[in-house]
C-alpha atoms as one frame of an Amber mdcrd trajectory, in Angstrom:
protein
 -23.600  21.857  11.149 -20.630  24.114  11.721 -18.578  23.005   8.729 -18.985
  21.556   5.244 -16.564  19.651   3.065 -16.543  17.274   0.132 -14.746  14.396
   1.839 -14.121  13.342   5.441 -11.364  10.818   6.170 -11.729   8.996   9.482
  -8.317   7.801  10.633  -4.798   9.178  10.300  -2.716   6.044   9.925  -0.786
   5.035   6.793  -3.882   4.719   4.587  -5.668   7.850   5.755  -2.541  10.002
   5.492  -1.623   8.601   2.069  -5.092   9.269   0.635  -5.144  12.767   2.143
  -1.772  13.535   0.535  -3.152  12.548  -2.869  -6.428  14.435  -2.414  -4.452
  17.522  -1.474  -2.403  17.247  -4.653  -5.655  16.933  -6.654  -6.991  20.074
  -5.009  -9.995  18.249  -3.553 -11.726  19.749  -0.526 -11.340  17.273   2.354
 -11.018  17.031   6.144  -9.064  14.308   7.924  -9.597  13.473  11.589  -7.676
  11.395  14.136  -4.418  11.405  16.048  -1.544  10.676  13.643  -0.367   7.043
  13.703  -2.653   6.453  16.679  -2.928   2.666  16.508   0.804   2.267  15.927
   1.521   4.447  18.935  -1.033   3.081  21.387  -2.044  -0.443  20.331   1.194
  -2.066  19.270   4.094  -3.115  21.497   6.768  -0.514  22.053   9.995  -1.958
  20.683   8.223  -4.089  18.081   9.858  -4.776  14.734   7.706  -4.561  11.606
   7.078  -7.820   9.760   7.164  -6.004   6.428  10.474  -5.280   4.744  11.612
  -1.702   4.405  10.617  -1.442   0.743   7.070  -2.520   1.652   6.649  -0.022
   4.517   6.165   3.258   2.669   3.385   5.758   3.105   2.304   6.870  -0.351
   2.685  10.463  -1.456   2.180  11.657  -5.044   5.294  10.900  -7.049   6.429
   8.435  -4.359   8.036  11.308  -2.474   9.464  10.768   1.013   9.799   7.009
   1.182  10.950   5.261   4.330  14.387   4.983   2.709  14.442   8.769   2.218
  13.468   9.360   5.844  16.071   6.953   7.219  18.810   8.441   5.028  17.962
  11.946   6.219  18.099  10.888   9.876  21.060   8.520   9.790  18.965   5.420
  10.531  20.238   2.076   9.160  17.988   0.922   6.335  17.776  -1.739   3.664
  14.938  -2.646   1.344  15.271  -6.183   2.713  17.204  -7.694   5.606  17.167
  -4.885   8.209  13.975  -4.984  10.319  12.170  -1.674  10.727  11.647  -0.614
  14.353   8.135   0.548  15.182   9.559   3.745  16.688  11.236   4.530  13.378
   8.034   3.863  11.458   5.949   6.054  13.785   8.442   8.911  13.506   8.396
   8.477   9.728   4.584   8.660   9.739   4.704  11.835  11.843   7.175  13.420
   9.429   5.051  12.388   6.441   1.980  13.940   8.048   3.764  17.197   8.834
   4.950  17.522   5.244   2.013  16.257   3.194  -1.040  16.526   5.494  -0.413
  19.625   7.626  -4.164  20.239   7.937  -4.786  17.072   9.973  -7.360  17.589
  12.735  -6.497  15.317  15.708 -10.031  15.221  17.064 -11.779  11.861  17.224
 -14.895  11.080  15.167 -17.610   9.677  17.441 -20.576   9.329  15.085 -21.277
   9.165  11.363 -24.853   9.218  10.074 -26.392   9.667   6.633 -29.450  11.683
   5.684 -30.357  11.949   2.041 -27.228  12.403  -0.050 -24.925  13.752   2.632
 -23.190  12.581   5.785 -23.145  14.109   9.234 -19.834  13.575  11.033 -19.838
  14.341  14.756 -16.541  15.014  16.545 -15.638  14.315  20.164 -16.232  17.945
  21.176 -19.720  17.990  19.647 -18.899  19.824  16.407 -20.681  18.401  13.375
 -19.226  18.401   9.870 -21.298  17.862   6.729 -19.710  15.828   3.939 -20.620
  14.348   0.570 -18.380  11.322   1.084 -16.728   9.538   4.019 -13.635   7.329
   3.922 -13.224   4.891   6.809  -9.452   4.458   7.189  -9.116   2.665  10.505
  -6.466   0.025  11.217  -6.369  -3.670  11.958  -6.055  -3.003  15.700  -9.657
  -1.803  15.685 -10.807  -5.379  15.033  -9.446  -7.571  17.868 -10.729 -11.135
  17.844 -11.528 -12.584  21.280 -12.693 -16.180  21.831 -16.215 -15.930  23.310
 -15.480 -18.476  26.027 -12.653 -16.303  27.383 -13.877 -12.776  26.739 -16.107
 -12.566  29.815 -13.248 -11.976  32.249 -12.367  -8.501  33.551  -9.546  -6.630
  31.809  -7.527  -6.722  35.024  -6.874 -10.417  34.403  -7.303 -11.000  30.674
  -6.808  -8.745  27.660  -6.167  -8.793  23.935  -2.700  -8.011  22.574  -4.074
  -4.811  20.975  -4.441  -3.330  24.453  -0.714  -3.402  25.184   1.796  -0.798
  24.072   3.887  -0.290  27.210   5.913  -3.422  27.890   6.909  -2.641  31.473
   3.404  -2.620  32.938   3.734  -6.218  34.217   7.306  -6.048  35.508   7.714
  -8.565  38.326   4.407 -10.336  37.577   3.563 -13.643  35.910   2.067 -13.313
  32.440   0.711 -16.057  30.182   0.828 -15.104  26.503  -1.720 -17.155  24.562
  -0.875 -17.741  20.899   1.871 -18.824  18.544   2.103 -16.029  15.974   4.074
 -12.843  15.645   2.004 -10.915  18.207   2.658 -13.613  20.810   6.398 -13.813
  20.223   6.762 -10.017  20.064   4.913  -9.401  23.312   6.526 -12.335  25.120
  10.062 -11.276  24.175   9.511  -7.602  24.931   7.762  -8.209  28.261  10.434
 -10.697  29.289  13.117  -8.113  28.524  11.125  -5.521  30.497  11.185  -7.686
  33.647   7.982  -9.745  33.550   7.902 -13.496  34.181   6.468 -14.640  30.857
   5.523 -17.942  29.291   3.929 -18.684  25.945   0.984 -21.079  25.731   0.152
 -22.290  22.232  -2.053 -25.016  20.803   0.543 -25.719  18.109   2.922 -28.684
  18.513   5.915 -26.333  18.243   6.576 -22.622  18.162   7.530 -21.577  14.647
   9.465 -18.623  13.260   9.712 -17.248   9.765  13.079 -17.951   8.178  15.363
 -15.185   7.002  16.098 -15.274   3.294  19.103 -13.090   2.505  18.308 -11.367
  -0.820  22.026 -11.161  -1.593  22.442 -14.936  -1.592  19.188 -16.055  -3.241
  19.864 -17.812  -6.536  17.944 -17.109  -9.707  16.244 -20.507  -9.380  15.127
 -19.680  -5.841  13.787 -16.316  -6.947  11.837 -17.946  -9.751  10.388 -20.662
  -7.516   9.594 -18.267  -4.662   9.403 -14.715  -6.016   9.416 -11.997  -3.402
   6.596  -9.502  -2.847   5.697  -6.896  -0.265   3.669  -9.477   1.683   5.978
 -12.474   1.464   7.357 -14.957  -1.028   5.536 -17.211  -3.459   3.396 -17.073
  -6.570   0.192 -16.783  -4.565   1.545 -13.620  -2.974   2.391 -12.375  -6.459
  -1.229 -12.920  -7.472  -2.555 -11.184  -4.357  -0.370  -8.121  -4.907  -0.705
  -7.882  -8.702  -4.408  -8.647  -9.159  -6.501  -7.238  -6.289  -9.352  -6.432
  -8.682  -9.572 -10.064  -9.736  -9.593 -11.121  -6.080 -12.950  -9.323  -5.732
 -14.595 -11.831  -8.079 -13.808 -14.869  -5.953 -16.729 -16.319  -3.969 -17.261
 -14.698  -0.575 -16.318 -17.822   1.359 -13.125 -18.253  -0.674 -12.022 -14.667
  -0.161 -12.618 -14.785   3.571 -10.839 -18.129   3.870  -7.793 -16.716   2.073
  -7.720 -13.682   4.349  -7.845 -15.932   7.406  -5.192 -18.399   6.250  -2.851
 -16.716   3.760  -0.265 -15.635   6.326   1.635 -18.364   8.169   1.207 -18.242
  11.941   4.784 -17.815  13.107   7.040 -15.366  14.879   9.254 -12.947  13.009
  12.771 -14.221  12.367  14.465 -11.506  14.506  12.559 -12.779  17.562  13.891
 -16.336  17.467  17.026 -15.572  19.500  15.014 -13.448  21.925  12.593 -16.303
  22.681  14.386 -19.642  22.349  16.067 -20.583  25.630  14.806 -17.446  27.346
  11.005 -17.607  27.443   9.301 -20.876  28.507   6.928 -22.277  25.887   4.100
 -24.727  26.578   2.965 -26.304  23.306  -0.052 -28.389  22.404  -2.329 -26.637
  24.910  -5.710 -25.147  23.981  -7.399 -22.901  26.593 -11.077 -23.796  26.912
 -12.151 -22.088  30.101 -11.023 -19.443  32.549 -11.848 -18.306  36.044 -10.455
 -15.996  38.683  -9.362 -17.502  42.002  -7.218 -15.892  44.697  -6.686 -12.826
  42.474  -5.122 -14.879  39.685  -6.398 -16.213  36.380  -6.743 -19.987  36.022
  -6.895 -21.172  32.413  -8.353 -24.632  31.899  -6.468 -26.126  28.945  -6.674
 -29.378  27.006  -3.507 -31.020  25.700  -3.173 -32.812  22.372  -3.644 -36.182
  24.081  -6.843 -34.990  25.765  -5.295 -34.469  29.181  -6.434 -31.482  31.224
  -3.967 -28.908  32.476  -4.404 -25.632  34.320  -2.229 -22.612  33.570  -2.127
 -20.027  36.363  -0.869 -16.458  36.003  -1.401 -12.934  37.247  -2.557 -11.902
  33.791  -3.222 -13.555  30.431  -2.774 -11.812  27.081  -4.708 -13.235  24.152
  -2.755 -12.989  20.907  -5.691 -14.348  18.956  -5.507 -12.108  15.922  -7.924
  -9.754  14.214 -11.053 -10.096  12.115 -12.745  -7.278  10.213 -16.251  -6.805
  11.594 -18.588  -3.929  10.752 -20.261  -4.311  14.141 -17.051  -3.130  15.811
 -16.990   0.217  13.997 -18.834   1.997  16.774 -18.795   5.474  15.223 -20.927
   4.304  12.281 -24.607   4.720  13.061 -26.327   1.356  13.497 -28.747   2.095
  10.669 -25.874   3.010   8.388 -24.005  -0.192   9.245 -27.113  -2.209   8.576
 -27.492  -0.690   5.107 -24.044  -1.854   3.967 -24.006  -4.989   1.814 -21.716
  -7.393   3.653 -20.429 -10.949   3.764 -19.947 -12.301   7.285 -19.954  -8.734
   8.651 -17.276  -7.507   6.216 -18.190  -4.767   3.706 -18.502  -5.664   0.038
 -16.736  -2.962  -1.965 -16.698  -1.693  -5.534 -13.493  -1.566  -7.536 -13.079
   1.993  -6.196 -13.427   0.843  -2.550 -16.969   2.208  -2.262 -19.545   0.298
  -0.245 -23.141  -0.297  -1.301 -24.039   2.924   0.537 -23.142   5.674  -1.958
 -20.261   7.863  -0.832 -19.083   5.570   1.977 -15.632   4.051   1.389 -13.506
   1.566   3.317  -9.722   1.329   2.944  -6.889  -0.478   4.689  -7.605  -3.692
   6.605 -11.365  -3.159   6.299 -10.955  -3.523   2.521  -8.871  -6.721   2.705
 -11.875  -9.104   2.573 -12.766  -7.563  -0.796  -9.316  -6.974  -2.298  -6.966
  -9.462  -0.657  -4.272  -9.955   1.995  -2.086  -7.077   0.764  -4.491  -4.597
   2.311  -3.883  -5.872   5.818  -0.426  -4.316   5.454   0.979  -0.837   4.889
   2.087  -2.077   1.471  -1.512  -1.846   0.222  -1.512   1.951   0.589   0.639
   2.177  -2.543  -2.258   0.760  -4.576  -5.123   2.327  -2.642  -4.188   5.998
  -2.253  -3.754   7.049  -5.903  -6.701   4.939  -7.051  -9.207   6.223  -4.488
  -8.037   9.846  -4.723  -8.199   9.920  -8.529 -11.669   8.357  -8.493 -12.937
  10.894  -5.953 -11.428  13.817  -7.844 -13.167  12.649 -11.040 -16.504  12.004
  -9.348 -16.526  15.413  -7.663 -15.556  17.148 -10.902 -18.555  15.524 -12.633
 -21.045  16.918 -10.144 -23.340  19.454 -11.781 -23.587  21.463  -8.553 -20.939
  22.008  -5.885 -21.631  20.288  -2.586 -21.082  23.474  -0.601 -23.957  25.507
  -2.111 -26.139  22.405  -2.108 -25.543  21.764   1.592 -25.812  25.415   2.499
 -29.230  25.558   0.837 -30.465  22.775   3.080
């Protein structure tokens, strides 16, 4: 081992950066690894608009310093807590500025392997350096968990891919693309690729393509606000419960929690995309792809309509907008033995009220914590709850240690 630290954070997105900012304020010895805002920069469509309102899109520094509103005001970018969609480019630039100010010690190297021996962790970096740590925080994003239907995933990436593999929207200019799905990923990619010069059509099993409605906060009546109170993850009393009581969510049965995570968010496009899709991008509804093959250098999707009729959709490339599902098996940098030691429900980690797994010193935050704490943690909004709680817990637990980790590790 060439280096020792108390805590290693794997991932430098909104959750990892927010926790690092709080640990730094506590004076805790930590290392954080990963390219800043990597998933946002490389696995989400360029030109995308965030689904979360501005007020729900803050990275979390101690004292709530440097909010998105602060950043936009300083750079002359139009902003409103509600009603003005946040461009992904703005959010990435905001994350970069947050990192430069609050986490200047970020190490951009990638973690390739985490193992545990005794009471410490060995964290191997992409260049072969190994760091010893007492605790590890896994702070990876939702894009690390793409969900691919097994009956379609066998095709080569040249012809079929998941939406998480597409950031540049001009890569299929002049080609025919079938976008499979009816949610926000599908409408975002279809609109952006269409505008970049691709011949796009949406194929969805739903009877119609839906969009979220825009609710102007300035015109909502008191009665409307009482019936459908707003939160950082949407309107409604269920959303209030999910955002106000994440610790209670943990006590629901496993099957109930996982069902809520899978179904709590309506499958629909964002309201700003309606005018960029309707009348501009062809939509084929009521079709469910069940098979796929490559013929004459094109993908042929065998679909079944609602009435049972068969139909074939042919394109140069198909993009599956089939969502994400947390799965420990997809966290490749965790040693297989370490993954197998984690108590889990349907391959999702079961976490303590401090986000710690059953393996002492191993924590999961962000989307990987959503199956334990609720839908809020699939969104940036959950960092506001997570960062101060996890950092304060770690600072207390390290302060209680009778012997510092550095001498202990050095002695080994």
